[in-house]
C-alpha positions in Angstrom: 90.9 89.2 104.1 92.2 92.9 103.7 94.9 93.7 101.3 97.2 96.7 101.0 100.1 97.9 98.9 102.8 99.3 101.0 105.1 102.0 99.4 108.5 102.4 101.1 111.3 104.8 100.7 114.6 103.5 102.0 118.3 104.9 102.9 120.1 105.2 99.5 121.4 102.1 98.4 119.3 100.0 100.6 116.4 99.0 98.6 117.5 95.5 97.5 118.1 94.4 100.9 114.9 95.9 102.3 112.8 94.1 99.8 114.3 90.9 100.7 113.8 91.6 104.3 110.2 92.8 104.0 109.2 89.7 101.4 110.0 87.3 104.2 107.6 88.6 106.7 104.6 86.7 107.4 101.9 88.3 105.5 103.7 89.7 102.9 103.1 88.2 99.6 105.5 89.9 97.4 108.1 93.1 97.8 109.9 94.5 94.8 112.3 97.1 94.2 111.0 99.9 91.8 111.8 103.1 90.2 110.3 106.4 91.0 109.6 108.2 94.3 109.2 104.9 96.2 112.1 102.0 96.5 110.1 99.1 97.3 106.4 98.4 96.8 105.1 95.4 99.0 101.6 93.7 98.8 100.5 92.4 102.5 97.2 90.5 103.5 95.9 90.5 106.7 92.6 89.2 108.6 91.4 92.5 109.5 92.4 96.4 109.3 93.8 95.8 112.8 96.0 93.2 112.0 96.9 94.9 108.9 98.0 97.9 110.9 100.1 95.6 113.4 101.8 94.1 110.4 102.7 97.6 109.2 103.8 99.1 112.5 105.2 96.7 114.3 106.9 94.5 111.5 107.5 96.4 108.4 108.6 99.9 109.9 110.8 97.8 112.2 113.1 96.7 109.2 116.2 98.8 109.1 116.7 101.3 106.7 113.1 102.2 105.8 112.8 105.8 106.3 109.0 106.0 105.4 106.1 104.0 104.4 102.4 104.7 102.9 99.9 102.3 103.2 97.3 102.2 100.6 94.3 99.8 101.5 92.7 97.7 98.6 89.3 98.7 98.2 86.4 96.9 96.0 83.7 99.4 95.1 80.7 97.8 93.6 78.8 99.9 90.7 
């Protein structure tokens, strides 16, 4: 299983509706409005990196009022 955080920028005043729409997508475990340079942060999970890419490109980036996304894949580094 692959996990990632998706940092989302939205059109002004649209963060709440974008967070709700993203949260309803399969594979999204949470999506919340935040303050700062990003408007929404979502945590997603997928079977592999290819599925993760499909979820971001085909589903999340298709949500209306999103202007930009940044994907931060979770890594587990052993000492």
